[in-house]
C-alpha positions in Angstrom: 101.0 126.8 106.1 99.4 125.3 109.2 101.7 123.5 111.7 100.8 119.8 112.0 100.9 117.3 114.7 100.8 113.7 115.5 98.7 112.0 118.3 100.8 110.5 121.1 99.5 107.1 120.1 101.6 107.2 116.9 104.6 105.8 119.1 102.4 103.3 120.8 99.5 101.9 118.9 99.1 99.8 115.9 102.5 98.4 115.7 102.2 95.6 113.0 103.8 92.2 113.5 103.9 90.7 110.1 104.8 87.2 111.0 101.7 87.1 113.3 99.5 89.3 111.2 98.8 91.1 114.4 98.5 94.8 115.3 99.7 95.5 118.9 100.0 98.4 121.4 103.3 98.9 123.2 103.6 101.2 126.3 106.0 99.2 128.3 107.3 95.5 128.5 104.8 94.5 131.2 101.8 95.8 129.5 102.9 94.3 126.2 103.2 90.8 127.6 100.0 90.9 129.6 98.2 91.9 126.6 99.7 89.6 123.9 101.8 86.9 125.3 99.0 84.3 125.0 97.9 85.2 121.5 101.5 85.3 120.3 102.2 81.9 121.5 99.0 80.8 119.9 100.3 82.1 116.6 103.7 80.4 116.8 106.1 82.7 118.8 109.4 81.0 119.6 111.5 83.8 120.7 109.9 86.5 123.0 113.3 88.5 123.0 113.1 88.7 119.2 109.5 89.8 119.1 110.2 92.6 121.6 113.1 93.7 119.7 110.9 94.0 116.5 108.3 96.0 118.5 110.9 98.4 120.1 112.6 98.9 116.7 109.3 100.0 115.1 108.6 102.3 118.0 112.0 104.0 117.7 111.5 104.3 114.0 108.4 106.2 114.4 110.0 108.5 117.0 112.8 109.4 114.5 110.6 109.4 111.5 110.4 113.3 110.9 114.3 113.6 111.2 114.9 110.5 109.1 112.7 111.8 106.2 114.3 115.2 106.3 117.8 113.7 106.3 116.9 111.1 103.4 115.3 113.7 101.3 118.2 116.1 101.6 120.7 113.2 100.7 118.6 112.2 97.7 118.4 115.8 96.4 122.1 115.9 96.5 123.0 112.6 95.3 120.4 111.1 93.0 120.5 111.8 89.3 116.8 111.4 88.0 116.2 109.2 85.0 113.1 111.1 83.8 113.3 114.5 85.4 110.2 115.9 83.6 107.8 113.6 85.3 108.6 115.3 88.6 106.8 118.5 87.2 103.1 118.3 87.5 100.9 118.9 84.5 97.5 117.7 83.6 98.8 115.9 80.5 100.1 113.2 82.6 96.4 112.3 83.5 93.8 110.7 81.3 91.6 113.3 79.8 88.3 111.7 81.2 89.8 111.8 84.7 90.6 115.6 84.3 87.1 116.0 83.0 85.6 114.2 85.9 87.5 116.5 88.4 86.3 119.6 86.3 82.7 118.4 86.4 83.1 117.9 90.3 84.3 121.6 90.4 81.6 123.3 88.5 78.8 122.1 90.6 76.3 121.6 87.7 75.8 117.9 88.2 74.7 115.9 91.2 76.9 113.4 93.0 74.6 110.5 91.6 74.8 111.9 88.1 78.7 112.2 88.3 79.2 108.8 89.5 76.9 107.3 86.9 78.7 109.2 84.1 82.3 108.7 85.1 82.9 106.0 87.7 82.8 102.1 87.9 81.2 101.4 91.4 83.1 98.5 93.1 81.1 98.4 96.3 79.7 101.1 98.8 81.5 104.4 98.2 84.3 102.4 96.4 85.1 103.6 92.8 87.6 103.3 89.9 88.4 105.4 86.9 91.3 105.4 84.5 93.6 108.2 85.7 97.0 108.2 84.5 98.5 107.9 80.9 100.5 104.8 80.1 103.7 107.0 79.3 103.5 108.4 82.9 103.0 105.0 84.5 105.8 103.5 82.5 108.4 106.3 83.3 107.5 106.5 87.1 107.9 102.8 87.5 111.3 103.1 85.8 112.2 106.0 88.1 111.1 104.0 91.1 113.3 101.1 90.2 116.2 103.3 89.4 115.8 105.2 92.7 115.6 101.8 94.7 118.8 100.7 92.9 120.8 103.8 93.4 119.8 105.3 96.7 120.3 103.3 99.9 119.2 105.8 102.4 115.3 105.5 102.3 112.5 104.8 104.8 109.8 102.1 104.6 106.6 103.5 103.6 104.5 102.6 106.7 104.5 100.1 109.6 102.9 97.4 107.2 104.6 97.7 103.9 108.4 97.3 103.6 108.8 98.0 99.9 108.0 101.4 98.6 109.2 105.0 99.0 108.0 108.1 100.7 107.1 111.0 98.2 109.2 113.6 100.3 112.3 111.3 100.1 111.7 110.4 96.3 111.2 114.0 95.4 107.7 113.7 94.2 106.1 115.9 97.0 105.3 119.0 94.7 103.8 116.8 92.2 101.5 115.1 94.6 100.6 118.5 96.3 99.5 119.9 93.1 97.6 116.8 92.0 95.7 117.0 95.2 94.8 120.8 94.9 94.0 120.6 91.1 92.2 117.1 90.9 91.9 115.2 93.9 90.4 117.7 96.3 87.6 118.7 94.0 86.6 114.9 93.5 86.8 114.3 97.3 84.5 117.3 98.1 81.7 116.0 95.9 82.1 112.3 96.2 83.1 112.1 99.9 81.3 115.3 101.4 81.2 113.9 104.9 84.9 113.2 104.9 86.0 116.4 103.4 85.2 118.5 106.3 86.4 122.2 105.9 89.1 120.9 103.4 91.8 118.4 102.8 94.9 120.3 104.3 97.4 117.4 104.6 98.3 114.0 103.3 100.6 110.9 103.5 101.8 109.7 100.2 104.0 107.0 99.2 104.7 104.3 96.6 104.4 100.5 97.1 105.7 97.5 95.3 104.4 94.0 95.5 106.8 91.4 94.2 108.1 87.8 95.0 110.6 88.1 97.7 109.2 91.5 98.9 105.7 92.3 100.1 103.4 90.0 98.3 100.0 90.6 100.2 98.7 93.1 103.0 96.8 92.2 106.1 93.4 93.6 107.0 93.5 97.2 108.1 92.2 100.7 107.6 94.0 103.8 106.5 95.0 106.8 108.9 93.2 109.2 106.7 89.9 110.5 105.5 90.0 109.6 101.8 92.5 107.2 100.0 93.4 107.4 96.4 95.4 104.3 95.1 96.8 104.7 91.6 98.1 101.5 89.8 101.1 102.0 87.9 101.9 98.7 86.5 103.7 96.1 85.8 102.4 92.8 84.6 100.9 91.0 87.5 98.2 88.5 88.6 96.5 88.4 91.9 96.9 91.1 94.6 93.4 92.1 94.4 92.1 94.6 97.2 89.2 93.3 99.3 86.9 95.5 101.3 84.5 94.9 104.0 82.8 97.4 106.5 83.7 100.8 107.7 85.3 100.8 111.0 82.2 102.3 112.7 79.9 99.8 111.2 81.1 96.3 112.5 77.8 94.9 112.3 77.4 95.5 108.6 78.0 92.6 106.3 79.7 93.6 103.1 82.5 92.1 100.8 83.9 93.0 97.6 87.0 92.8 95.5 88.6 95.4 93.3 91.3 94.3 90.6 94.1 96.6 90.1 94.7 97.8 86.5 97.7 99.9 85.4 96.6 103.6 85.0 93.4 103.1 87.0 92.9 104.7 90.3 90.9 103.1 93.0 89.6 105.5 95.6 87.4 105.2 98.8 86.8 106.2 102.3 89.9 105.6 104.1 88.3 104.1 107.2 86.8 101.3 105.3 88.4 97.9 106.3 90.4 96.3 103.5 93.3 94.3 102.6 95.4 92.9 99.6 95.1 89.2 98.6 98.3 87.3 97.6 100.3 88.3 94.5 100.4 85.3 92.3 103.0 86.5 89.7 104.9 89.5 88.4 105.1 92.8 90.2 102.8 95.5 91.0 103.6 99.1 91.7 101.2 101.8 93.2 101.2 105.3 94.2 98.9 106.1 97.1 97.8 109.2 98.8 96.1 109.3 102.1 94.1 112.7 102.2 93.5 114.1 105.6 91.1 116.9 106.9 92.2 118.3 110.3 88.6 119.6 110.9 87.4 116.1 111.0 90.4 114.2 112.8 91.0 117.1 115.3 87.7 115.8 117.0 89.0 112.2 117.3 92.1 110.4 116.3 91.1 107.5 114.0 93.9 105.2 115.4 93.3 105.4 119.2 89.6 106.5 118.9 90.4 109.3 121.5 90.7 112.9 121.5 94.1 113.4 120.0 97.0 114.2 122.4 99.2 116.3 120.2 102.9 116.1 119.7 104.7 118.5 117.2 106.0 117.3 113.8 108.4 119.0 111.5 106.6 117.3 108.5 102.9 117.0 107.9 102.5 114.6 111.0 99.3 112.8 111.1 97.3 115.8 109.9 96.3 117.2 113.4 96.3 120.9 114.0 95.6 123.3 116.8 92.4 125.1 115.8 92.8 129.0 115.6 96.6 128.8 116.3 
């Protein structure tokens, strides 16, 4: 297995201040206030000290992330009793037969990309697709397991800088399942549907669950994913609102496009990761999702998608942000 790295910008860029709906960069206090004092005041900042504390706390969380994930995963493995142990073992039976067939057709190379899309997928927008992917039984049991884990296990990390309610698969114990899902089903799909983002292969990922509910996360600000391809599986439950909206790719800011995708339990929404998107407000109920951000080091080694520069590498004991040292 390759050794993976992060870019140095992981500790400085794209720190999200939810109350101000603003991504910021933090290198030092002087730079931060020079860049953001005015805009934060315009957006209602009352306490500069509290804002600075939030930013520094997020930077520290990132610096400690690999160690925290390893510690939390070990704790959960030792102390958490699974409600449905069998769902942690990968099998194609957890997936809708049409989704499995879709992946197999992508693998066999007989049909063209356009023929495959026409036969299997609902097209929401440019390179944005949905298809039923997971069985109702798997969705129901995984939601129960997520709720049980959240109730029983206190040592857990937030899934990313923008979401507060969710679980990282390494800590939850679902990493092997996700790894096998990627190699068996998602990689063949990505190679055909998004060949320009597949590179020489999808060799790492960041995967996590999310929950939207009143009193927790109810929407998600405009952003793009730090990956090449995103698969977003809706697990349930009953809910209204929380549609995902899409606009342009990060490299096509002058292109005008807007579309919305409804989440439906069992259905996967998948798209190019660097397409700008967000989540509209949840109106009622609760929504659970399982996301995997697929990464190709052969693509991202050329340019970090977050700082838009040649990546300056720092080691990671996990999968980092998917950067590698070529030929190392």
